[in-house]
VOBA-1610 file (N, C-alpha, C; in pm, whole numbers, padded with zeros to 5 digits, always signed):
BEGIN
Met+07744+09105+06724Met+07874+09168+06708Met+07897+09250+06823Lys+08027+09293+06839Lys+08056+09369+06961Lys+08163+09494+06918Leu+08165+09575+07019Leu+08263+09682+07009Leu+08409+09645+07041Ser+08503+09736+07046Ser+08633+09715+07068Ser+08674+09641+07198Leu+08780+09583+07192Leu+08849+09533+07316Leu+08946+09643+07357Lys+08900+09706+07471Lys+08956+09841+07515Lys+09106+09825+07551His+09134+09691+07605His+09273+09683+07654His+09374+09616+07565Ile+09340+09604+07427Ile+09443+09572+07336Ile+09549+09678+07337Pro+09684+09628+07377Pro+09788+09714+07387Pro+09857+09745+07258Leu+09796+09800+07166Leu+09857+09827+07035Leu+09847+09977+07010Pro+09962+10039+06994Pro+09974+10186+06970Pro+09876+10223+06855Gly+09800+10320+06881Gly+09697+10385+06784Gly+09558+10285+06764Phe+09564+10190+06834Phe+09435+10089+06809Phe+09336+10127+06896Arg+09258+10220+06857Arg+09155+10288+06948Arg+09022+10243+06948Ile+08950+10259+07067Ile+08811+10206+07056Ile+08728+10258+06937Arg+08740+10379+06880Arg+08665+10431+06794Arg+08694+10365+06657Gln+08827+10325+06639Gln+08851+10252+06517Gln+08791+10120+06527Gln+08786+10054+06639Gln+08728+09913+06653Gln+08579+09923+06626Thr+08516+10017+06692Thr+08372+10055+06670Thr+08333+10059+06522Lys+08417+10150+06442Lys+08385+10156+06317Lys+08393+10034+06223Leu+08487+09954+06256Leu+08520+09827+06205Leu+08400+09734+06219His+08357+09720+06345His+08245+09638+06379His+08104+09676+06311Phe+08098+09814+06318Phe+07963+09877+06270Phe+07973+09865+06114Leu+08080+09868+06050Leu+08084+09840+05910Leu+08058+09708+05871Leu+08100+09599+05951Leu+08081+09474+05926Leu+07925+09444+05956Leu+07867+09499+06053Leu+07719+09484+06079Leu+07642+09541+05948Phe+07687+09661+05911Phe+07598+09734+05803Phe+07631+09650+05678Ser+07736+09588+05652Ser+07777+09529+05526Ser+07682+09402+05497Trp+07660+09318+05605Trp+07579+09195+05572Trp+07476+09155+05686Phe+07519+09181+05820Phe+07417+09144+05911Phe+07280+09207+05917Ile+07304+09346+05927Ile+07177+09420+05940Ile+07097+09432+05805Pro+07152+09431+05697Pro+07079+09425+05571Pro+07005+09296+05548Leu+07073+09188+05579Leu+07018+09059+05561Leu+06899+09032+05660Leu+06923+09065+05783Leu+06824+09056+05888Leu+06706+09146+05858Thr+06719+09258+05809Thr+06607+09354+05760Thr+06538+09288+05655Phe+06604+09242+05557Phe+06537+09176+05431Phe+06438+09062+05477Trp+06493+08974+05572Trp+06415+08862+05622Trp+06287+08917+05682Met+06299+09023+05754Met+06183+09081+05834Met+06086+09151+05737Val+06133+09223+05653Val+06043+09316+05581Val+06004+09251+05454Gly+06081+09183+05390Gly+06050+09113+05269Gly+06109+09200+05137Pro+06050+09170+05033Pro+06089+09239+04899Pro+06078+09386+04909Asp+05985+09445+04985Asp+05968+09582+04986Asp+06101+09665+05033Tyr+06185+09581+05106Tyr+06300+09639+05159Tyr+06389+09679+05048Leu+06404+09603+04944Leu+06489+09643+04828Leu+06420+09718+04733Asn+06288+09705+04720Asn+06215+09766+04611Asn+06181+09916+04634Lys+06143+09946+04773Lys+06097+10083+04811Lys+06217+10141+04883Pro+06285+10268+04832Pro+06382+10340+04884Pro+06343+10388+05045Phe+06216+10440+05063Phe+06190+10488+05192Phe+06182+10366+05294Val+06127+10251+05252Val+06144+10144+05343Val+06293+10097+05372Phe+06371+10090+05255Phe+06512+10055+05281Phe+06577+10148+05387Ile+06559+10281+05368Ile+06628+10382+05447Ile+06573+10376+05597Ala+06432+10380+05603Ala+06383+10369+05736Ala+06402+10242+05812Ala+06389+10133+05760Ala+06406+10011+05818Ala+06546+09981+05861Thr+06636+10022+05774Thr+06792+10010+05797Thr+06826+10100+05910Ser+06788+10226+05916Ser+06813+10313+06021Ser+06752+10272+06161Leu+06638+10215+06147Leu+06590+10162+06286Leu+06672+10046+06332Asn+06692+09958+06263Asn+06771+09833+06291Asn+06921+09867+06324Leu+06972+09968+06256Leu+07116+10013+06288Leu+07112+10072+06436Ser+07003+10153+06464Ser+06990+10213+06588Ser+06980+10106+06699Ile+06900+09999+06678Ile+06894+09893+06785Ile+07024+09820+06778Ala+07076+09800+06676Ala+07215+09730+06675Ala+07329+09824+06754Ala+07326+09949+06738Ala+07419+10034+06810Ala+07402+10030+06960Thr+07276+10031+07009Thr+07250+10020+07137Thr+07297+09876+07192Cys+07259+09775+07118Cys+07334+09645+07156Cys+07473+09639+07161Leu+07538+09710+07074Leu+07690+09714+07071Leu+07738+09785+07193Ile+07679+09899+07228Ile+07723+09972+07345Ile+07699+09883+07474Thr+07594+09810+07493Thr+07564+09721+07599Thr+07680+09614+07602Leu+07688+09556+07488Leu+07787+09444+07485Leu+07933+09497+07523Asp+07970+09615+07481Asp+08093+09675+07500Asp+08123+09687+07644Tyr+08034+09733+07723Tyr+08032+09760+07865Tyr+08061+09631+07932Phe+07987+09522+07895Phe+08008+09384+07961Phe+08136+09339+07932Thr+08173+09357+07794Thr+08302+09309+07759Thr+08418+09362+07817Gln+08414+09487+07852Gln+08526+09546+07931Gln+08526+09493+08070Gln+08420+09481+08134Gln+08404+09413+08269Gln+08475+09281+08283Ile+08449+09204+08165Ile+08495+09064+08171Ile+08643+09066+08140Ile+08687+09155+08051Ile+08834+09169+08018Ile+08904+09219+08154Gln+08852+09320+08215Gln+08914+09360+08341Gln+08923+09246+08449Arg+08828+09157+08443Arg+08841+09050+08546Arg+08925+08938+08490Tyr+08950+08904+08363Tyr+09022+08805+08310Tyr+09103+08858+08203Pro+09215+08924+08244Pro+09301+09002+08145Pro+09409+08919+08085Asp+09458+08817+08151Asp+09565+08743+08113Asp+09558+08629+08009Leu+09669+08592+07944Leu+09660+08497+07845Leu+09627+08363+07920Asn+09654+08338+08031Asn+09628+08187+08098Asn+09480+08207+08135Gln+09413+08299+08115Gln+09259+08316+08143Gln+09176+08318+08016Thr+09233+08275+07911Thr+09172+08295+07768Thr+09046+08214+07774Lys+09036+08093+07822Lys+08919+07998+07816Lys+08806+08073+07901Lys+08842+08121+08022Lys+08746+08177+08099Lys+08676+08309+08036Arg+08763+08385+07977Arg+08733+08519+07921Arg+08643+08486+07805Ala+08676+08392+07724Ala+08609+08359+07602Ala+08481+08295+07635Gly+08480+08220+07730Gly+08358+08154+07781Gly+08247+08259+07833Trp+08295+08351+07914Trp+08203+08455+07960Trp+08149+08547+07851Leu+08251+08568+07759Leu+08214+08671+07654Leu+08093+08605+07573Leu+08118+08471+07544Leu+08027+08412+07467Leu+07883+08397+07525Phe+07907+08356+07644Phe+07783+08358+07742Phe+07696+08486+07727Thr+07773+08602+07755Thr+07722+08732+07761Thr+07643+08755+07629Phe+07728+08731+07514Phe+07663+08765+07381Phe+07532+08685+07354Met+07538+08558+07396Met+07409+08472+07382Met+07312+08514+07461Ile+07331+08586+07563Ile+07215+08629+07645Ile+07164+08777+07604Ile+07257+08853+07565Ile+07210+09006+07545Ile+07166+09014+07398Thr+07232+08950+07305Thr+07188+08975+07168Thr+07033+08912+07138Pro+07016+08814+07193Pro+06857+08766+07176Pro+06764+08861+07243Ile+06791+08920+07345Ile+06702+09014+07405Ile+06682+09134+07306Phe+06771+09190+07256Phe+06760+09289+07151Phe+06689+09254+07019Ile+06719+09124+06988Ile+06653+09069+06856Ile+06511+09060+06901Leu+06477+08990+07007Leu+06336+08978+07043Leu+06256+09120+07065Gly+06341+09206+07112Gly+06280+09356+07149Gly+06257+09407+06999Gly+06340+09398+06908Gly+06306+09440+06769Gly+06193+09370+06700Ile+06188+09248+06718Ile+06087+09170+06643Ile+05938+09211+06712Phe+05940+09223+06858Phe+05816+09269+06909Phe+05785+09421+06871Leu+05882+09505+06848Leu+05848+09630+06797Leu+05777+09632+06665Tyr+05843+09558+06570Tyr+05798+09545+06446Tyr+05649+09475+06443Asp+05636+09385+06520Asp+05505+09295+06529Asp+05392+09398+06595Tyr+05422+09462+06698Tyr+05332+09536+06779Tyr+05279+09658+06681Phe+05367+09718+06623Phe+05333+09844+06530Phe+05314+09811+06386His+05333+09679+06364His+05307+09644+06221His+05399+09727+06116Leu+05520+09748+06167Leu+05614+09833+06083Leu+05642+09776+05953Phe+05630+09859+05855Phe+05667+09811+05712Phe+05583+09685+05668Gly+05474+09666+05720Gly+05394+09551+05680Gly+05452+09423+05740Tyr+05514+09439+05850Tyr+05575+09298+05907Tyr+05462+09220+05983His+05459+09088+05950His+05392+08997+06026His+05477+08898+06077His+05466+08842+06202His+05557+08748+06248His+05557+08612+06199Asn+05679+08581+06165Asn+05692+08438+06094Asn+05795+08376+06175Pro+05754+08264+06268Pro+05844+08187+06350Pro+05962+08127+06272Arg+05946+08077+06148Arg+06051+08018+06075Arg+06160+08136+06041Ile+06119+08262+06020Ile+06223+08356+05990Ile+06291+08390+06112Thr+06214+08393+06224Thr+06272+08410+06366Thr+06364+08313+06406Ile+06358+08201+06362Ile+06456+08084+06399Ile+06566+08102+06307Gln+06552+08154+06178Gln+06670+08180+06097Gln+06761+08291+06148Ile+06681+08399+06199Ile+06755+08518+06257Ile+06836+08472+06377Phe+06785+08389+06470Phe+06859+08338+06579Phe+06979+08249+06544Ile+06959+08168+06444Ile+07069+08078+06400Ile+07174+08177+06333Leu+07141+08274+06263Leu+07244+08372+06207Leu+07314+08447+06333Asn+07233+08485+06419Asn+07295+08559+06535Asn+07393+08470+06606Ile+07371+08341+06620Ile+07463+08242+06696Ile+07606+08237+06611Gly+07570+08220+06505Gly+07691+08240+06397Gly+07774+08376+06396Ala+07708+08471+06412Ala+07771+08605+06419Ala+07844+08617+06565Asn+07784+08573+06658Asn+07845+08579+06799Asn+07968+08501+06808Leu+07962+08365+06747Leu+08076+08293+06747Leu+08201+08364+06676Leu+08146+08394+06554Leu+08259+08463+06471Leu+08314+08589+06532Ser+08228+08673+06602Ser+08270+08795+06665Ser+08375+08766+06769Val+08325+08664+06863Val+08415+08642+06993Val+08543+08570+06937Gly+08522+08482+06840Gly+08661+08407+06786Gly+08754+08518+06733Ile+08708+08610+06646Ile+08808+08717+06584Ile+08862+08800+06702Asp+08773+08862+06783Asp+08830+08942+06875Asp+08918+08883+06990Glu+08884+08762+07030Glu+08973+08679+07122Glu+09110+08654+07044Thr+09116+08629+06928Thr+09228+08596+06851Thr+09322+08738+06841Val+09249+08832+06811Val+09334+08963+06816Val+09377+09013+06953Tyr+09286+08985+07049Tyr+09324+09021+07189Tyr+09444+08934+07234Ser+09438+08809+07205Ser+09546+08726+07266Ser+09671+08761+07186Ile+09674+08790+07059Ile+09791+08815+06990Ile+09857+08930+07048His+09781+09028+07071His+09845+09162+07111His+09876+09135+07253Lys+09813+09067+07336Lys+09846+09055+07465Lys+09977+08969+07476Trp+09994+08870+07399Trp+10107+08807+07377Trp+10238+08904+07346Arg+10204+08982+07252Arg+10311+09076+07207Arg+10343+09183+07328Glu+10246+09223+07391Glu+10252+09303+07517Glu+10345+09236+07620Asn+10317+09112+07640Asn+10413+09024+07741Asn+10538+09022+07696Ala+10557+09001+07572Ala+10697+08985+07512Ala+10777+09111+07519Leu+10709+09220+07487Leu+10776+09346+07498Leu+10804+09382+07653Glu+10720+09342+07747Glu+10744+09360+07887Glu+10873+09278+07939Lys+10868+09146+07885Lys+10976+09065+07916Lys+11110+09115+07875Glu+11102+09177+07747Glu+11231+09233+07693Glu+11270+09347+07762Lys+11173+09420+07812Lys+11206+09544+07892Lys+11275+09505+08010Leu+11221+09398+08074Leu+11274+09355+08218Leu+11409+09307+08183Gln+11437+09232+08087Gln+11567+09173+08052Gln+11666+09290+08033Gln+11619+09398+07982Gln+11701+09513+07957Gln+11740+09579+08083Glu+11630+09594+08172Glu+11663+09634+08314Glu+11761+09554+08384Asn+11744+09421+08370Asn+11832+09333+08435Asn+11978+09344+08392Leu+11989+09368+08251Leu+12138+09389+08208Leu+12171+09524+08260Gln+12084+09627+08278Gln+12143+09755+08337Gln+12175+09732+08478Ser+12090+09659+08556Ser+12132+09625+08682Ser+12266+09559+08704Arg+12289+09459+08617Arg+12418+09396+08614Arg+12535+09496+08586Phe+12513+09602+08495Phe+12606+09684+08465Phe+12643+09766+08587Asp+12526+09819+08650Asp+12543+09906+08761Asp+12603+09835+08875Ser+12587+09691+08889Ser+12653+09615+08981Ser+12805+09617+08966Leu+12831+09597+08828Leu+12972+09589+08789Leu+13037+09717+08823Lys+12960+09839+08799Lys+13029+09953+08841Lys+13054+09976+08983Ser+12965+09925+09064Ser+12979+09930+09206Ser+13086+09854+09252Gln+13133+09756+09183Gln+13241+09673+09219Gln+13363+09738+09234Val+13379+09842+09159Val+13495+09912+09163Val+13475+10065+09210Asn+13374+10082+09286Asn+13332+10206+09345Asn+13470+10282+09393Pro+13509+10377+09334Pro+13618+10449+09410Pro+13614+10499+09541His+13480+10544+09570His+13476+10606+09716His+13463+10490+09810Phe+13415+10371+09794Phe+13411+10269+09880Phe+13556+10225+09904Leu+13621+10204+09793Leu+13760+10150+09787Leu+13855+10261+09866Phe+13823+10389+09841Phe+13916+10487+09905Phe+13891+10491+10053Asn+13763+10484+10092Asn+13723+10488+10243Asn+13783+10356+10311Ser+13772+10251+10244Ser+13830+10125+10302Ser+13970+10131+10321Leu+14046+10195+10218Leu+14194+10192+10225Leu+14233+10281+10331Asn+14158+10397+10355Asn+14178+10492+10464Asn+14163+10422+10601Ser+14063+10350+10615Ser+14044+10277+10729Ser+14170+10171+10753Leu+14210+10101+10655Leu+14314+10016+10675Leu+14439+10075+10707Ser+14458+10197+10642Ser+14588+10280+10684Ser+14592+10312+10816Ser+14465+10354+10885Ser+14465+10399+11022Ser+14496+10266+11106Leu+14448+10150+11061Leu+14456+10030+11146Leu+14602+09974+11151Ile+14677+10000+11022Ile+14816+09948+11030Ile+14898+10008+11134Ala+14874+10137+11154Ala+14947+10211+11243Ala+14918+10172+11389Asp+14781+10176+11417Asp+14740+10166+11560Asp+14696+10018+11595Glu+14638+09942+11517Glu+14591+09816+11540Glu+14634+09725+11419Pro+14761+09669+11437Pro+14803+09584+11305Pro+14730+09453+11312Ala+14707+09403+11417Ala+14621+09278+11427Ala+14479+09276+11365Gln+14401+09395+11394Gln+14293+09423+11332Gln+14291+09459+11189Ala+14410+09523+11142Ala+14428+09547+11008Ala+14449+09424+10932Glu+14489+09318+10990Glu+14496+09183+10915Glu+14365+09128+10884Ile+14290+09132+10996Ile+14143+09097+10989Ile+14064+09174+10886Phe+14103+09299+10879Phe+14031+09405+10791Phe+14067+09353+10634Val+14182+09343+10613Val+14226+09287+10483Val+14157+09150+10434Asp+14146+09056+10542Asp+14092+08939+10503Asp+13937+08965+10470Glu+13869+09039+10542Glu+13736+09067+10506Glu+13708+09148+10393Met+13804+09253+10355Met+13795+09318+10236Met+13824+09237+10122Ala+13907+09137+10131Ala+13921+09046+10014Ala+13797+08966+09996Lys+13724+08914+10104Lys+13601+08845+10084Lys+13492+08938+10006Val+13485+09054+10061Val+13387+09140+09992Val+13412+09150+09835Tyr+13532+09178+09801Tyr+13561+09211+09662Tyr+13561+09079+09583Arg+13595+08961+09653Arg+13579+08833+09587Arg+13434+08801+09547Tyr+13349+08827+09652Tyr+13199+08808+09623Tyr+13147+08898+09512Leu+13205+09029+09514Leu+13155+09128+09420Leu+13187+09083+09275Leu+13325+09036+09261Leu+13363+09009+09130Leu+13296+08872+09085Gln+13250+08788+09169Gln+13190+08665+09120Gln+13029+08682+09097Thr+12984+08798+09142Thr+12830+08813+09123Thr+12784+08798+08992Asn+12839+08852+08885Asn+12789+08843+08745Asn+12801+08708+08688Ser+12891+08608+08756Ser+12895+08489+08701Ser+12819+08383+08772Gln+12759+08413+08885Gln+12684+08319+08968Gln+12546+08301+08934Gly+12495+08371+08838Gly+12358+08356+08801Gly+12272+08454+08854Asp+12130+08439+08843Asp+12034+08549+08896Asp+12009+08524+09035Leu+12046+08417+09099Leu+12015+08392+09237Leu+12123+08337+09325Thr+12117+08369+09443Thr+12214+08305+09534Thr+12150+08269+09675Thr+12204+08183+09747Thr+12130+08149+09862Thr+12148+08258+09964Leu+12063+08262+10056Leu+12052+08355+10168Leu+12170+08344+10258Ala+12209+08221+10265Ala+12341+08191+10343Ala+12452+08265+10292His+12484+08259+10163His+12588+08323+10094His+12580+08471+10100Glu+12459+08512+10092Glu+12435+08663+10093Glu+12456+08716+10237Leu+12433+08638+10331Leu+12452+08687+10467Leu+12592+08686+10503Lys+12667+08574+10450Lys+12823+08568+10478Lys+12884+08687+10414Phe+12852+08726+10295Phe+12883+08831+10231Phe+12870+08971+10312Ile+12745+08986+10352Ile+12705+09107+10444Ile+12782+09104+10568Glu+12815+08997+10623Glu+12887+08994+10742Glu+13030+09063+10711Ser+13105+09016+10606Ser+13221+09079+10573Ser+13202+09216+10524Tyr+13099+09261+10449Tyr+13083+09399+10418Tyr+13055+09487+10531Phe+12985+09439+10632Phe+12940+09515+10756Phe+13077+09533+10839His+13154+09425+10838His+13288+09455+10908His+13365+09578+10873Leu+13369+09595+10737Leu+13440+09707+10679Leu+13367+09841+10722Leu+13236+09839+10720Leu+13162+09955+10770Leu+13182+09988+10915Lys+13186+09879+10996Lys+13193+09899+11140Lys+13330+09940+11171Thr+13428+09907+11095Thr+13568+09950+11127Thr+13566+10098+11100Arg+13490+10142+10995Arg+13506+10285+10971Arg+13412+10384+11065Tyr+13289+10321+11092Tyr+13206+10410+11172Tyr+13190+10371+11326Arg+13264+10262+11364Arg+13277+10215+11499Arg+13143+10216+11570Asn+13118+10272+11675Asn+12997+10271+11738Asn+12861+10351+11676Gly+12903+10407+11554Gly+12791+10475+11489Gly+12695+10386+11409Ile+12737+10252+11406Ile+12646+10165+11324Ile+12634+10032+11387His+12517+09983+11394His+12495+09845+11445His+12431+09763+11358Leu+12441+09636+11350Leu+12366+09545+11276Leu+12313+09420+11353Glu+12196+09407+11339Glu+12128+09282+11403Glu+12070+09188+11310Val+12115+09069+11309Val+12061+08973+11214Val+11982+08855+11300Asn+11846+08828+11265Asn+11773+08746+11348Asn+11687+08660+11238Ile+11764+08545+11193Ile+11707+08469+11079Ile+11706+08325+11123Pro+11599+08263+11109Pro+11588+08117+11144Pro+11686+08031+11039Ala+11745+07928+11102Ala+11845+07849+11019Ala+11773+07796+10886Ala+11638+07757+10900Ala+11568+07695+10791Ala+11564+07809+10672Phe+11584+07935+10685Phe+11581+08024+10582Phe+11708+08032+10504Tyr+11811+07973+10552Tyr+11940+07993+10476Tyr+11945+07925+10350Ser+11870+07825+10313Ser+11863+07759+10184Ser+11789+07826+10089Tyr+11695+07937+10129Tyr+11603+08018+10040Tyr+11704+08108+09953Gln+11654+08157+09842Gln+11743+08234+09745Gln+11687+08370+09736Ile+11780+08465+09699Ile+11751+08596+09663Ile+11847+08643+09548Pro+11813+08755+09485Pro+11905+08805+09388Pro+12050+08847+09452Pro+12153+08816+09398Pro+12270+08872+09472Pro+12284+09013+09476Leu+12345+09059+09599Leu+12379+09194+09619Leu+12256+09272+09666Thr+12134+09209+09688Thr+12033+09274+09728Thr+12047+09342+09859Leu+12098+09262+09970Leu+12123+09310+10090Leu+12227+09421+10097Gln+12323+09401+10020Gln+12422+09515+10009Gln+12375+09635+09953Ile+12290+09643+09854Ile+12216+09762+09818Ile+12146+09817+09915Leu+12060+09753+09995Leu+11988+09800+10096Leu+12074+09868+10214Val+12174+09799+10241Val+12278+09852+10353Val+12326+09973+10319Glu+12391+09981+10174Glu+12454+10075+10125Glu+12360+10202+10130Asn+12241+10187+10087Asn+12138+10293+10079Asn+12122+10363+10221Ala+12111+10267+10309Ala+12084+10336+10446Ala+12197+10401+10506Val+12331+10357+10465Val+12449+10438+10505Val+12457+10565+10427Lys+12423+10559+10316Lys+12435+10681+10228Lys+12332+10781+10256His+12206+10754+10312His+12116+10864+10333His+12092+10903+10471Asn+12165+10842+10549Asn+12144+10852+10711Asn+12266+10925+10782Val+12258+10993+10883Val+12352+11032+10976Val+12409+10913+11053Ile+12542+10899+11063Ile+12598+10786+11132Ile+12711+10851+11220Val+12668+10868+11362Val+12763+10917+11461Val+12738+10825+11588Ala+12832+10825+11678Ala+12839+10740+11791Ala+12712+10786+11875Ser+12680+10911+11883Ser+12573+10957+11969Ser+12438+10933+11900Arg+12425+10911+11764Arg+12305+10874+11701Arg+12339+10768+11617Pro+12350+10648+11669Pro+12392+10520+11575Pro+12280+10490+11478Leu+12319+10427+11366Leu+12236+10386+11272Leu+12219+10232+11302His+12085+10180+11330His+12055+10046+11351His+11996+09994+11222Leu+12076+09882+11197Leu+12030+09805+11072Leu+11971+09670+11130Glu+11848+09609+11084Glu+11793+09500+11125Glu+11762+09405+11001Ile+11816+09273+10998Ile+11767+09186+10901Ile+11706+09078+10954Thr+11569+09057+10938Thr+11490+08968+11009Thr+11418+08872+10920Gly+11389+08747+10964Gly+11319+08646+10888Gly+11165+08658+10931Leu+11078+08667+10831Leu+10941+08672+10881Leu+10875+08542+10833Asp+10752+08509+10893Asp+10680+08408+10845Asp+10637+08412+10703Gly+10628+08312+10632Gly+10563+08294+10498Gly+10682+08331+10394His+10808+08295+10432His+10937+08315+10345His+10955+08463+10287Phe+10957+08540+10395Phe+10993+08691+10354Phe+11108+08728+10459Leu+11185+08824+10398Leu+11297+08889+10467Leu+11279+09038+10503Gln+11279+09081+10608Gln+11264+09224+10639Gln+11390+09276+10664Val+11418+09394+10588Val+11546+09469+10616Val+11508+09603+10651Arg+11549+09650+10775Arg+11481+09788+10835Arg+11609+09872+10894Asn+11595+10002+10873Asn+11688+10088+10956Asn+11617+10209+11007Asn+11653+10262+11120Asn+11603+10382+11182Asn+11631+10501+11092Leu+11546+10605+11073Leu+11562+10701+10989Leu+11635+10821+11065Gln+11725+10867+11021Gln+11793+10996+11076Gln+11861+11057+10955Arg+11787+11117+10871Arg+11830+11167+10723Arg+11932+11266+10748Lys+12018+11277+10651Lys+12125+11386+10651Lys+12061+11522+10628Asn+12115+11628+10676Asn+12046+11756+10648Asn+12085+11805+10513Thr+12209+11760+10458Thr+12236+11799+10325Thr+12174+11691+10226Arg+12106+11734+10123Arg+12043+11649+10030Arg+12160+11570+09966Val+12132+11447+09960Val+12218+11328+09899Val+12154+11300+09767Ala+12242+11316+09654Ala+12189+11286+09520Ala+12150+11138+09515Ser+12026+11108+09469Ser+11975+10984+09454Ser+11885+10975+09328Asn+11913+10854+09245Asn+11823+10835+09134Asn+11744+10703+09158Gln+11729+10658+09280Gln+11663+10531+09314Gln+11707+10411+09223Ile+11823+10420+09165Ile+11867+10308+09082Ile+11865+10170+09155Gly+11929+10171+09280Gly+11938+10060+09375Gly+11807+09983+09383Leu+11708+10071+09431Leu+11575+10005+09461Leu+11504+09963+09335Ser+11526+10030+09235Ser+11476+10006+09102Ser+11522+09878+09051Asn+11653+09858+09055Asn+11723+09727+09029Asn+11671+09604+09097Ile+11639+09621+09226Ile+11579+09519+09308Ile+11441+09474+09252Met+11368+09598+09237Met+11230+09566+09186Met+11232+09493+09056Ala+11311+09540+08964Ala+11321+09472+08835Ala+11380+09332+08840Lys+11461+09300+08926Lys+11514+09166+08931Lys+11397+09075+08984Tyr+11324+09111+09076Tyr+11212+09030+09119Tyr+11103+09011+09024Gln+11078+09125+08944Gln+10978+09116+08839Gln+11015+09028+08730Leu+11157+09031+08689Leu+11202+08949+08596Leu+11198+08809+08633Leu+11195+08781+08774Leu+11204+08635+08817Leu+11055+08592+08838Thr+10958+08691+08801Thr+10814+08658+08819Thr+10784+08623+08963Gln+10849+08706+09045Gln+10810+08688+09197Gln+10740+08804+09240Ser+10682+08799+09355Ser+10603+08893+09426Ser+10711+09014+09431Lys+10661+09133+09425Lys+10747+09248+09437Lys+10776+09278+09588Pro+10895+09330+09604Pro+10934+09369+09742Pro+10829+09477+09797Val+10814+09498+09918Val+10724+09597+09970Val+10818+09700+10046Ile+10801+09825+10015Ile+10893+09941+10064Ile+10789+10019+10141Thr+10837+10054+10262Thr+10745+10147+10353Thr+10849+10247+10407Asp+10800+10360+10435Asp+10876+10474+10506Asp+10803+10550+10592His+10794+10480+10727His+10695+10559+10834His+10743+10517+10966Asp+10689+10587+11063Asp+10720+10562+11205Asp+10869+10556+11231Gly+10927+10643+11165Gly+11077+10659+11203Gly+11164+10533+11144Phe+11105+10458+11058Phe+11194+10346+11000Phe+11168+10338+10850Phe+11285+10304+10783Phe+11265+10270+10648Phe+11269+10109+10641Thr+11179+10053+10580Thr+11157+09905+10578Thr+11147+09853+10451Val+11211+09729+10398Val+11186+09670+10279Val+11166+09524+10315Val+11054+09468+10262Val+11020+09321+10291Val+11052+09253+10157Leu+11139+09174+10157Leu+11178+09094+10039Leu+11115+08949+10033Pro+11054+08894+09915Pro+11006+08755+09921Pro+11126+08674+09905Leu+11137+08578+09959Leu+11241+08470+09967Leu+11193+08361+09867Ile+11295+08322+09784Ile+11261+08224+09665Ile+11299+08084+09726Val+11202+07993+09707Val+11240+07858+09754Val+11294+07775+09642Ala+11416+07731+09662Ala+11501+07661+09560Ala+11431+07533+09528Thr+11420+07492+09380Thr+11358+07363+09349Thr+11455+07242+09390Lys+11404+07125+09389Lys+11485+07022+09434Lys+11599+07005+09317His+11583+07029+09202His+11691+07024+09103His+11806+07120+09132Glu+11760+07235+09175Glu+11850+07339+09207Glu+11935+07313+09328Arg+11877+07238+09427Arg+11947+07194+09550Arg+12039+07100+09527Ile+12008+07019+09443Ile+12100+06896+09401Ile+12227+06964+09332Asn+12196+07051+09236Asn+12312+07119+09176Asn+12408+07192+09261Arg+12346+07256+09371Arg+12439+07325+09461Arg+12506+07229+09550
//
């Protein structure tokens, strides 16, 4: 028998409770039966023998349990997932079948060497004890693996539900950003200036602005993913609005191989990163903000900007970056890597390769 599975994610399901449960199971049948086989009728007929032999065997069993618990936690830490159940159960059973006989043989040697309670070694009894031990090990590993798997499944289900809630929150935040009054107000101000001074540019600005809001309005209906080509086309229009406003204060460099265009990312991912860069950095012609979107080997996309933080603190709750992380986690993809050093803020996004079925549908 063994101690608790430390990593069972059930509130209030503590190691001590599991230990008491297993210890009670041992006391209730395994230890008394094993002791009776070793000591004989004196175990039940003489109170002193009953108490002393039971105490000794319980001490040996407790040491065995502590040893098993240590190795159990090591195995669980190495194979914690549901899809690793066979490996985890196999190693647990192997460990039990090695460790428990060592303690059993040690106890038998102790009884025989000191002739405790009149014990004389009987090979037939020893074989019975080992058969009983095999059954106890199979039962213990089976029960605990079942309990662990059920609660691990429950934990995964709760995690998935949490990610789905975060994804819904992300979509809600995206919907709010679609009608962001500040962005719309700044865009209309830029348009107003262009109408008076550069009417031809004003017409182009209106076209690009229409493309931006069309893409934003379509975001929640186009699914969890969009092609990189579509996202870049949107960023081109989005950046045109920023460029019109900030002029020489902002620059964008896109260096992506054509083979990357069919890869997929969650929609508005690039927009969130560009918007964050604009929100948190100084943008003036003498100190321009440089944005770079680059394709990296291994299906990765790097989005980087130089850091020139504003002197005044800008309110930020990290919702944008949190939404991106939640989307990727919901899609069971590798998480984006965010770094902030050497004068640059960098986000490396994993690109998702569309399946053949998805490419046909598109």
